[in-house]
Structure formats: C-alpha cells, structure tokens
C-alpha positions in Angstrom: -14.3 -24.6 -17.6 -13.1 -27.9 -16.1 -13.5 -29.5 -12.9 -11.6 -28.3 -10.0 -8.2 -30.6 -9.5 -8.1 -32.6 -6.3 -4.9 -31.4 -3.9 -2.3 -34.5 -4.2 -0.1 -35.1 -1.5 3.8 -34.7 -2.1 6.8 -35.0 -0.6 8.4 -32.0 0.6 11.1 -30.5 -1.4 9.9 -32.1 -4.6 8.0 -30.2 -7.5 4.2 -30.4 -7.2 2.7 -32.7 -9.9 -0.1 -30.0 -10.9 2.9 -27.7 -12.2 4.7 -28.2 -15.6 8.3 -28.3 -15.0 9.3 -30.9 -17.8 9.9 -30.9 -21.7 7.3 -33.8 -22.1 4.3 -32.2 -20.0 4.8 -28.9 -22.0 4.4 -30.8 -25.2 1.4 -32.6 -23.9 -0.1 -29.1 -22.9 0.7 -27.8 -25.9 -1.3 -30.3 -27.9 -4.1 -29.3 -25.9 -3.9 -25.5 -26.1 -3.5 -25.9 -29.8 -6.8 -27.2 -29.9 -8.6 -24.9 -27.5 -10.9 -21.9 -29.0 -10.0 -19.5 -26.2 -7.5 -19.4 -23.1 -8.0 -17.7 -19.9 -4.3 -16.6 -18.6 -3.0 -14.9 -15.4 0.5 -14.5 -14.2 2.4 -14.3 -11.1 5.8 -12.5 -10.1 7.8 -11.7 -7.2 7.9 -8.0 -7.3 7.7 -7.5 -3.8 10.6 -9.8 -2.8 13.2 -8.8 -5.5 15.3 -5.9 -7.2 13.8 -6.8 -10.8 10.8 -8.8 -11.0 10.5 -12.3 -12.7 7.9 -14.5 -14.3 7.3 -16.9 -11.7 4.1 -18.9 -12.9 1.7 -19.1 -15.7 -2.0 -19.9 -15.1 -4.0 -21.2 -17.8 -7.8 -22.4 -18.1 -9.4 -23.5 -21.3 -12.7 -25.7 -21.7 -11.4 -29.0 -21.0 -8.6 -28.2 -17.9 -6.3 -26.0 -16.1 -2.4 -25.9 -16.3 0.1 -24.2 -14.2 3.7 -23.7 -16.0 6.8 -22.8 -14.0 8.7 -20.4 -16.0 11.9 -20.8 -13.4 12.2 -24.6 -14.4 14.4 -24.0 -17.6 11.7 -24.7 -20.3 11.6 -23.4 -23.8 8.2 -21.4 -23.4 8.6 -19.9 -27.0 6.2 -22.8 -28.7 3.8 -22.1 -25.8 3.6 -18.4 -26.2 3.6 -18.5 -30.0 0.7 -20.9 -29.6 -1.1 -18.8 -27.4 -0.4 -15.6 -29.5 -3.3 -16.3 -31.6 -5.9 -17.5 -29.2 -8.4 -15.0 -28.0 -7.2 -14.4 -24.3 -9.1 -13.9 -21.2 -7.6 -11.8 -18.4 -8.8 -9.7 -15.5 -6.6 -6.6 -15.1 -4.6 -7.1 -18.3 -2.4 -4.2 -17.8 0.3 -5.9 -15.6 0.2 -9.4 -17.2 0.6 -8.1 -20.5 3.7 -5.8 -19.5 5.4 -8.6 -17.3 4.8 -10.9 -20.3 6.3 -8.4 -23.0 9.3 -7.7 -20.5 10.0 -11.2 -19.7 9.2 -13.4 -22.7 8.8 -10.7 -25.5 5.1 -11.7 -25.7 2.4 -9.7 -27.2 -1.0 -11.3 -27.9 -3.5 -10.6 -30.9 -6.5 -10.2 -28.7 -7.4 -10.2 -25.2 -10.5 -9.8 -23.4 -10.2 -8.0 -19.8 -13.0 -8.8 -17.5 -12.0 -6.0 -15.4 -12.3 -3.5 -18.1 -15.6 -5.1 -19.2 -17.0 -4.7 -15.7 -15.9 -1.2 -15.5 -17.7 -0.6 -19.0 -20.8 -2.1 -17.9 -21.2 0.3 -15.1 -20.1 -1.9 -12.2 -18.6 -0.2 -9.0 -16.6 -3.0 -7.5 -14.9 -4.9 -10.2 -12.1 -6.9 -8.5 -11.9 -10.5 -9.1 -13.2 -11.3 -6.1 -16.2 -9.1 -5.7 -17.0 -10.0 -9.5 -16.8 -13.8 -8.5 -18.8 -13.5 -5.8 -21.7 -11.3 -7.0 -22.0 -13.1 -10.4 -21.0 -16.5 -9.4 -21.5 -16.9 -5.6 -18.0 -17.9 -5.4 -15.6 -16.9 -2.8 -12.0 -16.5 -3.7 -9.3 -16.3 -1.3 -6.8 -13.5 -1.7 -4.6 -13.7 1.2 -1.5 -15.1 -0.7 -1.4 -11.9 -3.1 1.9 -11.0 -1.2 3.6 -14.4 -1.5 6.9 -14.9 -2.8 6.3 -16.9 -6.0 9.8 -17.4 -6.7 10.5 -20.0 -3.9 10.1 -23.7 -4.7 8.5 -25.8 -3.7 5.2 -23.9 -4.5 2.8 -25.0 -1.9 -0.6 -26.6 -2.5 -2.2 -23.4 -1.0 -0.5 -21.3 -3.6 -1.3 -23.3 -6.2 -5.1 -23.3 -5.5 -4.9 -19.6 -5.0 -3.4 -19.4 -8.6 -5.9 -21.9 -10.4 -8.6 -20.0 -9.1 -7.5 -16.8 -10.6 -8.0 -18.2 -14.2 -11.0 -20.9 -13.4 -13.8 -18.5 -13.4 -12.9 -16.1 -16.2 -14.9 -17.8 -18.9 -18.2 -18.0 -17.1 -17.8 -14.3 -15.7 -17.2 -13.1 -19.3 -20.2 -14.8 -21.0 -22.1 -12.9 -17.9 -20.5 -9.7 -18.7 -20.4 -9.8 -22.4 -24.1 -10.6 -22.3 -24.6 -7.1 -20.2 -22.1 -5.3 -22.7 -24.2 -6.5 -25.6 -27.5 -5.2 -24.1 -25.8 -1.8 -23.5 -24.6 -1.7 -27.0 -20.9 -1.5 -25.6 -19.3 -4.5 -26.7 -17.3 -2.7 -29.5 -16.2 -0.2 -26.8 -14.4 -3.4 -25.1 -13.1 -4.4 -28.4 -11.4 -1.3 -28.8 -10.1 -0.7 -25.5 -8.7 -3.9 -25.3 -6.9 -3.6 -28.4 -5.3 -0.4 -27.0 -4.1 -2.2 -24.0 -2.3 -4.7 -26.3 -0.9 -1.4 -28.0 0.4 0.2 -24.9 1.8 -2.8 -23.1 4.2 -3.4 -26.2 5.5 0.4 -25.5 8.6 0.2 -23.1 8.9 3.0 -20.8 12.1 5.1 -21.0 13.7 6.0 -17.6 13.5 9.4 -16.6 16.4 10.7 -15.0 14.6 14.0 -13.7 11.5 12.1 -12.3 12.6 8.4 -11.3 14.4 9.3 -7.9 11.4 11.7 -6.7 9.6 9.4 -4.6 6.1 9.9 -2.8 6.7 12.9 -0.1 9.3 14.4 -1.9 7.5 17.4 -3.6 7.8 20.0 -0.7 11.5 19.5 -0.2 14.0 22.2 -1.1 16.8 22.1 -3.6 19.6 21.0 -1.2 17.3 18.5 0.2 16.4 17.3 -3.3 20.1 16.8 -4.2 20.7 14.6 -1.2 17.4 12.8 -2.2 18.6 12.2 -5.5 22.1 10.9 -4.4 20.7 8.7 -1.6 17.8 7.3 -4.4 20.9 6.1 -6.3 22.7 4.8 -3.3 19.6 2.4 -2.3 19.0 1.6 -6.0 22.8 0.2 -5.8 22.1 -1.6 -2.6 19.0 -3.1 -3.6 20.4 -4.5 -6.9 23.3 -5.9 -5.3 21.2 -8.1 -2.9 18.5 -8.9 -5.4 15.9 -7.0 -2.9 13.2 -4.4 -3.2 14.6 -0.7 -2.7 12.2 -0.4 0.0 13.7 -3.2 2.0 17.0 -1.2 2.2 15.6 1.9 3.2 11.6 3.2 3.0 10.6 6.0 1.1 9.5 8.1 4.3 13.0 7.1 5.8 14.8 8.2 2.5 12.9 11.5 2.5 13.4 12.4 6.3 17.2 11.7 5.7 17.4 14.0 2.6 15.8 16.7 4.6 18.0 16.1 7.8 21.3 16.0 5.2 20.2 19.3 4.1 19.3 21.0 7.4 21.5 19.3 10.2 25.2 19.0 10.6 24.9 15.1 11.6 21.5 13.3 9.9 20.5 10.5 11.9 20.8 7.3 9.8 18.3 4.5 10.9 20.1 2.1 13.1 19.3 -0.6 10.6 22.1 0.5 8.3 25.3 -0.9 9.6 28.5 -1.9 8.3 29.6 -0.8 4.7 26.0 -0.1 3.8 26.2 2.5 6.7 29.4 4.1 5.1 28.3 4.0 1.4 24.9 5.9 2.8 27.3 8.6 4.6 29.3 8.5 1.4 26.0 9.7 -0.8 25.5 12.2 1.9 28.8 13.6 1.6 28.3 13.8 -2.0 25.1 15.6 -1.8 26.8 18.2 0.6 29.5 18.7 -1.9 27.2 19.8 -4.8 27.2 23.6 -5.7 23.9 25.3 -5.5 23.7 25.7 -9.0 23.7 22.1 -9.4 21.0 21.2 -7.2 17.7 20.2 -8.8 14.6 22.1 -8.0 10.7 21.5 -8.2 9.6 19.7 -11.1 8.2 22.3 -13.8 5.2 21.2 -15.4 5.4 22.6 -19.2 1.8 22.1 -19.6 0.6 24.4 -16.3 -1.1 26.7 -16.0 -3.7 26.8 -18.5 -4.3 30.1 -20.1 -7.9 31.4 -19.9 -9.1 30.2 -23.3 -7.8 26.7 -23.0 -9.2 26.5 -19.5 -12.3 27.4 -20.9 -12.5 24.8 -23.5 -11.2 22.1 -20.9 -14.1 23.1 -18.7 -16.6 22.6 -21.4 -15.0 19.3 -22.2 -15.2 18.0 -18.8 -18.7 19.1 -18.2 -19.5 17.0 -21.6 -17.5 14.1 -20.4 -19.0 14.1 -17.2 -22.7 14.4 -18.3 -22.2 11.4 -20.6 -20.5 9.4 -17.5 -23.5 10.1 -15.5 -25.9 9.2 -18.2 -24.2 5.9 -18.7 -23.4 5.1 -14.9 -19.6 4.6 -15.7 -16.4 6.2 -14.5 -15.6 9.5 -16.3 -11.9 8.4 -16.8 -12.8 5.6 -18.9 -14.1 8.4 -21.5 -11.1 10.7 -21.0 -8.5 11.1 -18.3 -7.9 14.7 -17.0 -4.4 14.7 -18.9 -6.5 13.8 -22.0 -8.8 16.7 -21.7 -6.1 18.9 -21.0 -4.4 17.4 -24.5 -7.8 18.0 -26.0 -8.2 21.6 -25.1 -4.4 22.5 -26.0 -3.9 20.4 -28.9 -7.2 20.0 -30.5 -7.2 17.7 -33.4 -4.0 16.2 -32.6 -5.2 14.9 -29.1 -8.6 14.0 -30.8 -7.1 11.6 -33.0 -5.5 9.7 -30.0 -9.1 9.1 -28.6 -10.5 5.7 -29.4 -13.4 6.0 -31.8 -16.2 5.1 -29.1 -14.7 8.1 -26.7 -14.7 10.4 -29.6 -18.1 9.7 -30.4 -19.3 10.4 -26.9 -17.5 13.7 -26.8 -17.8 14.9 -29.9 -20.6 13.1 -31.6 -18.4 11.8 -34.4 
C-alpha cells in the first residue's frame, strides 16, 4: 500500500508539495498510474460551503505509493481519468464519488470495487471506513475534517493527512473482505452490485418542479402555506446561487417551513432578524407573490399514484416481503440489499417488468431463478 509520506514543513500560502498542481508532476503521476494494476480512489468536494459543489481533491493510492491531485489548479485531467477508466478502482461508498466525477469530469469507470458494499454483503453491521479500519486493521482514522471547506487553498497538512488515509488502507481492507465474500459464495453478488452502481451513477437526475421545493417538515402544510413555501424556496435558491453558498446558509429548512406557515396564517409573518436589507425586501416580495395566488393555483399534498395497494397486490407484497426478510435473516444481511420496499411494491404490481430490473443474485434469492 505504500509507506506513509512524511509531513513536510511549508511556507504559509504556498501549495503543499504533496499535492499535484503542475503539468510535469501530473505527467509523472500518469506514468506511475499506467503501470499500476489497480488504484484506490476517493474524492473531496465543497458541497457544505457553496451553492454548486465542486470537485476539490482526488486521492489515489496504488501498490507503489499515494498521490493527491488538485482539480482546482487548472490542469488538464482528461488523460488521468482516461487512464483510470480502465483500471479496477477501489472505493468506499462509491455512489457519491461516482456521481461527483460524472458531473464534474464526465468520468464513468469500467469497474469499481466498493468496500462498503462488500462489508454489507458479508453481513457486517458497522461498515463506515473508520469502523472497518479499526476492526480489521487496528487503524484509527481521524474523521473530524469531514465538514472542511476543501476549496480553500492552501490545504493544511492535517487535511492532506486525512485525505490520504481515505485510500491508503482500501486494498488491504478489500483483500480481507474479498476472502470473506469468497468463503460465503457472494463474490459475484458484489461484482453485480458494483456494476449496477456504475450504471446508476451515469444517469442524470432530472429536476422535479413538483417535489424539489418540498423540504423536510412541509408534508403537513395546507395549500396556502405550500404556495408560500414554493415561492420562498425559489427565493432562497436565487439568494444562495448569487452568493455561492448552500441554501440553508440563507435560511434553514425549519425557518423556511415556519415562515411559509406564518405567511398563510398571519397578517405579518415574522422574518428572521438575520434577513436584512435587499435580501429582506426580496423575501417579502416572495411572501406577497404567494398571497396573491388564487386558491386554484395553490399546490396540494403530493399524490402517490402507486398507493394504496389493492388487496391482491398487498397480498403479493406481503408474501414477497416475507420471503425477502427470511432470506436476509438466513444470510445475516440487510433486507434492502435483496430488495427495497419500492422494489417489492413494483414486483407486487408489475410482475415480470419489475423482476427484470432485479440483479440476477437478487432474483435467485427471491424467486429461485
């Protein structure tokens, strides 16, 4: 896995020499990665600190060492990701990283090995990287930097050490988990599930104008309050985008729901004191727009077209759920690994069409295929 790199001293304000920020250093890295039979990969983004997240760091480990690549340094990273595309990539909890890389650099790998998924399929209950590193390897991983702003430069030595640790132990961890899955006869389950992760990561989510603004806590609001929430949500999005901050930094979801309800029920809703100046005026304008809407233009509660289930569908659902839970209990794995509730309902309603969407190993457990 490569020996841990020493932490060098550096002058304040300069790029840390452990981070690749120049074309010659990137070319040298490419030579090393091309010769590697596998690469462990992780990413860091700044989603907690901006409106649209950015890929801020790429961490790599292979047999001969480690590297940290700065995507914000203006480098052409296409050759690196083209090289990585054909490599077996080790990740932990790959879904976020794959979606981030797809959005940021149009990267879709050919093969991934997800150690989080491997641990879950092997029946482990605690599958975070820190928990697995502690239980399998006796290694303590510091996780206090998860909320850091990875777009800030220079990155501190502490942040870089944190980032390096996220890939440095993945190969050893995978070797242990691979042996467990092999003994259990579940290696193919893992391969199928990882291929499905890749497929899903390449699908872009379309905005849903009927759902995106319905934040947590809004399901009990009446139509007039929902109309206010919709207007205020769009106001908050515009404010957040203008200053490149997360929307909750403008107004929390709890405050948004409360303000929407007061807009519908009080003559003068109480805006939070932190809303001042032009931003406050724009919020009041959103309140006015909501109040001017005619009742027929108020949104109603979401209608879930697929519920309630007719009695015969409910019976099929109950049988499928019983079969799934029995198999999960026998195998000591999470039931949702075999099929989620939504998948079970689709199976109960749609039969063969939904059955074809299951992975082969899932169909075999549920139907004996």
